[in-house]
Each structure stands twice: as structure tokens, then as C-alpha cells.
C-alpha positions as CSV (number, residue, x, y, z in Angstrom):
1,M,111.0,66.7,94.6
2,T,113.4,67.8,92.0
3,S,115.5,70.9,92.4
4,T,113.6,72.7,89.6
5,R,110.2,71.9,91.1
6,R,111.4,72.9,94.6
7,Q,112.8,76.2,93.1
8,N,109.5,76.9,91.3
9,A,107.5,76.2,94.5
10,D,109.8,78.5,96.5
11,T,109.4,81.2,93.9
12,K,105.6,80.9,93.9
13,G,105.6,81.2,97.7
14,R,107.7,84.3,97.6
15,I,105.6,85.9,94.9
16,A,102.4,85.2,96.9
17,A,104.0,86.7,99.9
18,R,105.0,89.9,98.0
19,T,101.4,90.3,96.6
20,Q,99.9,90.5,100.1
21,P,98.8,94.1,100.6
22,M,101.2,95.9,102.8
23,F,101.4,99.5,103.9
24,N,104.6,101.2,105.1
25,R,105.1,104.8,105.8
26,V,107.5,107.1,107.7
27,L,105.8,110.4,108.7
28,P,106.3,113.3,111.0
29,A,104.1,113.3,114.1
30,H,102.0,116.1,112.9
31,P,98.2,116.3,112.6
32,A,98.1,116.9,108.9
33,A,100.5,114.0,108.2
34,V,98.5,111.7,110.5
35,R,95.3,112.6,108.7
36,D,96.8,112.0,105.3
37,T,98.3,108.7,106.3
38,L,95.0,107.5,107.7
39,G,93.4,108.3,104.3
40,D,96.1,106.4,102.5
41,I,95.7,103.4,104.7
42,R,91.9,103.4,104.1
43,R,92.5,103.6,100.3
44,R,95.1,100.8,100.4
45,F,92.9,98.3,102.2
46,A,89.4,99.3,101.3
47,A,89.0,96.8,98.5
48,E,90.1,93.9,100.6
49,V,89.0,94.5,104.1
50,G,85.5,95.0,105.4
51,E,84.3,98.4,106.5
52,D,83.9,97.4,110.2
53,T,87.5,96.1,110.3
54,L,88.8,99.2,108.5
55,A,86.9,101.6,110.8
56,R,88.3,99.8,113.9
57,L,91.9,100.0,112.5
58,E,91.5,103.7,111.7
59,L,90.2,104.5,115.2
60,V,93.1,102.7,116.8
61,L,95.7,104.2,114.5
62,A,94.2,107.7,115.0
63,E,94.4,107.3,118.8
64,V,98.0,105.9,118.7
65,M,99.4,108.4,116.2
66,N,97.6,111.4,117.7
67,N,99.0,110.4,121.1
68,V,102.5,110.6,119.6
69,T,101.7,113.9,118.0
70,E,100.3,115.3,121.2
71,H,102.7,113.9,123.8
72,G,105.7,112.5,122.0
73,A,107.8,115.6,121.6
74,G,107.2,116.9,125.1
75,I,106.1,120.2,123.5
76,S,103.2,121.2,121.3
77,V,104.1,120.1,117.8
78,E,101.9,122.9,116.5
79,D,104.3,125.3,118.3
80,D,107.5,123.8,116.7
81,P,106.8,121.3,113.9
82,R,110.6,120.8,113.5
83,R,110.7,119.0,116.8
84,A,108.0,116.5,115.8
85,P,109.0,112.8,116.4
86,S,109.0,110.6,113.4
87,I,106.5,107.7,113.2
88,H,107.2,104.5,111.2
89,I,104.1,102.4,110.5
90,S,103.7,99.1,108.8
91,I,100.5,97.2,108.3
92,V,100.1,93.8,106.7
93,R,97.0,91.8,106.0
94,H,97.2,88.4,107.7
95,V,94.7,85.5,107.7
96,S,93.1,86.6,110.9
97,G,93.2,90.4,110.5
98,L,95.5,93.4,110.0
99,C,98.8,93.3,111.9
100,C,100.4,96.6,112.7
101,A,103.8,97.7,113.9
102,I,104.4,101.4,114.9
103,T,107.6,102.9,116.1
104,D,108.4,106.4,117.0
105,D,111.3,108.4,118.5
106,G,109.1,110.4,120.9
107,A,108.9,110.3,124.6
108,S,108.4,107.0,126.4
109,L,104.9,105.7,126.9
110,P,103.8,106.3,130.5
111,D,104.0,103.1,132.6
112,D,100.3,102.8,133.2
113,C,99.1,103.1,129.6
114,L,99.0,99.4,128.9
115,Q,97.4,98.5,132.3
116,P,94.0,96.9,131.7
117,R,91.4,99.6,131.5
118,C,87.7,99.9,132.4
119,L,85.4,102.1,130.5
120,P,85.6,105.6,132.1
121,S,82.5,106.6,134.1
122,L,80.1,108.8,132.2
123,T,79.4,110.7,135.5
124,Q,82.9,112.1,135.6
125,P,82.7,115.8,134.8
126,E,86.0,115.7,133.0
127,L,87.8,112.6,131.9
128,P,91.5,112.3,132.8
129,E,94.1,112.3,130.0
130,G,94.0,108.9,128.4
131,G,90.5,108.1,129.7
132,W,89.0,106.9,126.5
133,G,92.0,106.4,124.1
134,W,93.8,103.6,125.7
135,Y,90.5,101.9,126.6
136,L,89.6,101.9,122.9
137,I,93.0,100.8,121.8
138,Q,92.9,97.8,124.2
139,D,89.3,96.9,123.4
140,L,89.7,97.0,119.6
141,T,93.0,95.2,119.3
142,Q,94.6,91.8,120.0
143,A,98.1,90.9,121.0
144,L,98.9,94.5,122.1
145,C,102.6,94.7,122.9
146,Y,104.9,97.7,123.8
147,F,108.5,98.1,124.6
148,R,111.1,100.9,124.4
149,E,114.7,100.4,123.2
150,D,117.4,102.9,122.2
151,Q,115.2,106.0,122.4
152,R,112.4,104.4,120.3
153,N,109.0,103.2,121.2
154,Y,107.7,100.0,119.6
155,L,104.0,99.1,119.6
156,A,102.5,96.1,117.8
157,F,99.0,94.8,117.7
158,S,96.4,93.2,115.4
159,V,92.9,94.2,114.5
160,P,91.0,91.1,113.9
161,F,88.6,90.8,110.9
162,S,85.0,91.0,112.0
163,E,83.1,87.7,111.6
164,E,80.6,89.0,109.1
165,A,83.2,90.7,106.9
166,R,86.1,88.3,106.5
167,P,87.9,88.8,103.2
168,L,88.2,86.0,100.8
């Protein structure tokens, strides 16, 4: 392959990579910012991702970001919005689904959150904190990964496309 052809092929590959729909946002861990971000994500991917996949993504992200909002600062963010952790979220469409990376500078995730969960019993009068949320997150995602480094939490996962709604 000549140098010019190779250069053109490389350029076409980079252009194709740049046109893949990607979403990136930095937001305060506050309910209104989370709600607005979820709406922006829906608008960004609605034309290219099936409704089932988009609904599962939205549910998982709502659980994750609301957990940071509720527990990340160690205080009620509603009481002192200035102490809200920041959330960084990136989402990219991949051939098998939507890949997500979320980081925040809130409190560390409790050790047992990523332990395999069973659906909470419906006979329990009151569900413990995390009873449904982490079950849903684990059930609706693949390749769920968490680690903490230098006062930041890193969470990554993918939400696979549903079989009947694969994008073209």
C-alpha cells in the first residue's frame, strides 16, 4: 500500500471513529443536574438506539448518579449543594451496546455493593438501603467494574443492545 493510500485509510478510520455518537458531561451530584443529564443522554442516543436499550441505560444511570447524589458527599446535598461531589460521565455506542464510564469524587462505594445480589424479598416490610438499586444495576449491565484511586470512584459497564432493537 502506498503512503498516500495508507494515509487516506488512516484518516477515514479516524473520521469514522469521531462520528460515533459519544456523550460526555461533568455535573454536580445534585438531583436537578442528574435529571437534566438523563434527558440530554436520551436526546443524544434516541435516534440510534432502541427504546428498550435506552430505558435500561437510563434506569442504571439514574440509580448510579442518584446514589452519588444521596450518599457521595456524606451529607444531604439538598442541605449544602456546595459540597456536592462532581460526576464525570462518558458514554459511547459500541457494536454490542452502550459503554459507560462514570467517575466521581464522592465517598467510597461500600465494599458489599458489587457482591452478587438476589432480588429482595417482597415480603420484607422495609427494604434495606441498596435493596433494589444494586440488584437492578447488576441485572441490566455487563462487565460491571469498580475501583477507587486517589479519592475518586471509577465505575464502568456496558448496557447491551436488546436483540430485537439492534441499531444498524
